C-alpha positions in Angstrom: -21.4 -8.5 -87.4 -24.0 -6.4 -86.0 -27.7 -7.3 -85.1 -30.3 -6.9 -87.8 -28.0 -5.7 -90.5 -27.9 -7.6 -93.8 -24.8 -8.4 -95.8 -24.2 -7.6 -99.4 -21.4 -8.0 -101.9 -20.8 -6.0 -105.0 -18.4 -7.1 -107.7 -16.5 -4.4 -109.6 -15.0 -4.6 -113.0 -13.1 -2.0 -115.0 -14.6 -0.9 -118.2 -12.8 -2.6 -121.2 -11.0 0.5 -122.3 -9.2 0.7 -118.9 -7.7 -2.7 -119.3 -5.1 -1.0 -121.3 -2.6 0.9 -119.1 -2.1 3.6 -121.8 -5.8 4.7 -121.6 -5.5 5.7 -117.9 -5.3 9.4 -117.3 -5.3 11.7 -114.2 -9.1 11.6 -114.3 -9.2 7.8 -113.8 -6.6 8.0 -111.1 -8.5 10.7 -109.3 -11.7 8.6 -109.4 -9.8 5.6 -107.9 -8.5 7.8 -105.2 -12.1 8.9 -104.4 -13.3 5.3 -104.6 -10.7 4.3 -102.0 -11.5 7.3 -99.8 -15.1 6.4 -99.9 -14.4 2.8 -98.9 -12.3 4.2 -96.0 -15.3 6.3 -94.9 -17.6 3.3 -95.0 -15.1 1.3 -92.9 -15.1 4.1 -90.3 -18.9 4.2 -90.3 -19.0 0.4 -89.6 -20.7 -0.4 -93.0 -17.7 -1.9 -94.8 -16.7 -5.5 -93.9 -14.0 -5.8 -96.5 -12.8 -4.6 -99.9 -10.2 -5.7 -102.3 -9.2 -6.7 -105.9 -7.5 -9.4 -107.7 -3.9 -8.9 -108.7 -3.1 -7.3 -112.1 -5.2 -5.7 -114.6 -6.7 -7.8 -117.3 -10.1 -9.2 -118.5 -10.3 -11.5 -115.4 -9.6 -8.7 -112.9 -12.3 -7.8 -110.4 -12.8 -6.1 -107.1 -15.2 -6.9 -104.3 -16.9 -4.8 -101.6 -18.7 -6.6 -98.7 -21.1 -4.3 -96.8 -23.6 -4.4 -93.9 -26.7 -2.4 -94.6 -30.3 -2.2 -93.4 -31.8 -3.3 -96.8 -31.0 -4.2 -100.3 -32.0 -0.7 -101.3 -29.4 0.9 -99.0 -26.7 -1.4 -100.3 -27.7 -0.6 -103.9 -27.5 3.1 -103.2 -24.0 2.7 -101.5 -22.9 0.8 -104.6 -24.3 3.4 -107.0 -22.6 6.3 -105.3 -19.3 4.6 -105.3 -17.2 7.1 -107.3 -15.8 4.3 -109.6 -19.4 3.2 -110.5 -21.0 6.7 -110.5 -18.3 8.1 -112.8 -18.4 5.1 -115.2 -14.9 3.6 -114.9 -16.2 0.4 -113.3 -19.4 -1.7 -113.6 -20.9 -3.2 -110.5 -23.2 -6.0 -109.6 -24.8 -6.4 -106.2 -25.7 -9.6 -104.5 -27.2 -10.5 -101.1 -24.3 -12.1 -99.2 -23.6 -13.9 -95.8 -20.2 -14.0 -94.3 -20.0 -17.5 -92.8 -16.5 -17.5 -91.4 -14.0 -14.7 -90.9 -10.7 -14.6 -89.4 -10.5 -12.3 -86.4 
């Protein structure tokens, strides 16, 4: 992890309507594709530490994004412009975070 950067985690949850597979349309699939592309961009920029989600889709499903950023405000903006959040298919909560151990 780099110098003075701070770490943050945001937890993503699908909106309730999307817990039912039959409610997914091309629009939601396209948003998820843009969400994934955005995460890849953050990884390439050195801002993303890790991202992933729990298996399945039900009321307990969630995803996480762990970032390095200069400030809480920067991390908050990165979360807010995530296409899944900005386009309303996922809710997100941001927390200061600290990676204590990580496999190399």
